[in-house]
N, C-alpha and C positions, 0 to 999 in steps of 0.2 A: 504494500500500500504506500502511496505517496500523497502527502498533503499538498493542497494548492498553496500558492503564495499567500501568506496571511498578512503581509505588510500593509495592505490596504484597509485592514480592519482594526478598530480600536477596542471592540468588545468581542470576545469569543464566548458563544453560548455552548457550554460543554455538557451535552446530554450523555448519560452513561448508565450502564448496569454496573453495580459495584464490582462484581467479579471480573469484568472485562476491562475496567479502567486502568488498573495497575500497569499491565504490559504496554498499553497504548501510550500512557504518559511517560513511562520509562524510556520509550523510544522517541517520542515526539515532543516531550515537554519543553525542550529548549526552543522550539518554534513559537512558544507563547510568551516571549519576553515583551515587556512594555505594553501589556494588554490588561484590560479589565476582564476577569474570568467570571462568568455567570453560570455556575453549575446547576443542573436540574436532573432529576431522576424520578422514576417510579419504583415503588417497592411494594412488597406484599405482606407487610407487617413488622419487619425488622427496623425500619427507619433508615436513615442515612448512615448510621453507625459513625465511624471515624473517617468516612470517605472524604469529607471536605478538608480535613487536616492532611490526609494522604495526598490529595490533589496538590496542595501547596508544597508538600515535601517532594513529591515526584517531579513536579515541574522544576523546582529548584535543583534537584539532584541531576537533572539532565541539562542544566545550564540556563533555565529560564530565570529572568530577574526583572525587578522593577514592576511587578504586577500588583493590581488591586483585585479584591475578590468581593463579590456580592454574597449575600446569604443564599444558601442552596434552596431551590424550589423542590420540595419533596411531595410527590403526588402518590397517594395510596392507590396501588394498582387495582384494587377492588372497587375504587370509587372514582375512576377516571372520568366517567360520564358526569360527575358532579364537580369537576375541577375547573370549569371554564372561568369562573370569577377569579379564582386564585391565579390562574395562568395569565389572564389579562392584566391583573394587578402587577 
């Protein structure tokens, strides 16, 4: 997989499944320097766990720096059809 040129973007919306995020960020985290990172995920009852902290750690470990982070948008996978207001906010 190859990422497109991200230099034109100020904000990266990073959607993920917690189990798949680690390998992706360890390989491509350095591409996210000088960006606002806005994580979002759906989950089935566990919540986001420590995934938002891991995002910061893995991006930094791969050389990403000077980032800002929004709070993660966590959508309960069992209630996706009720999440419109939260997503729009």
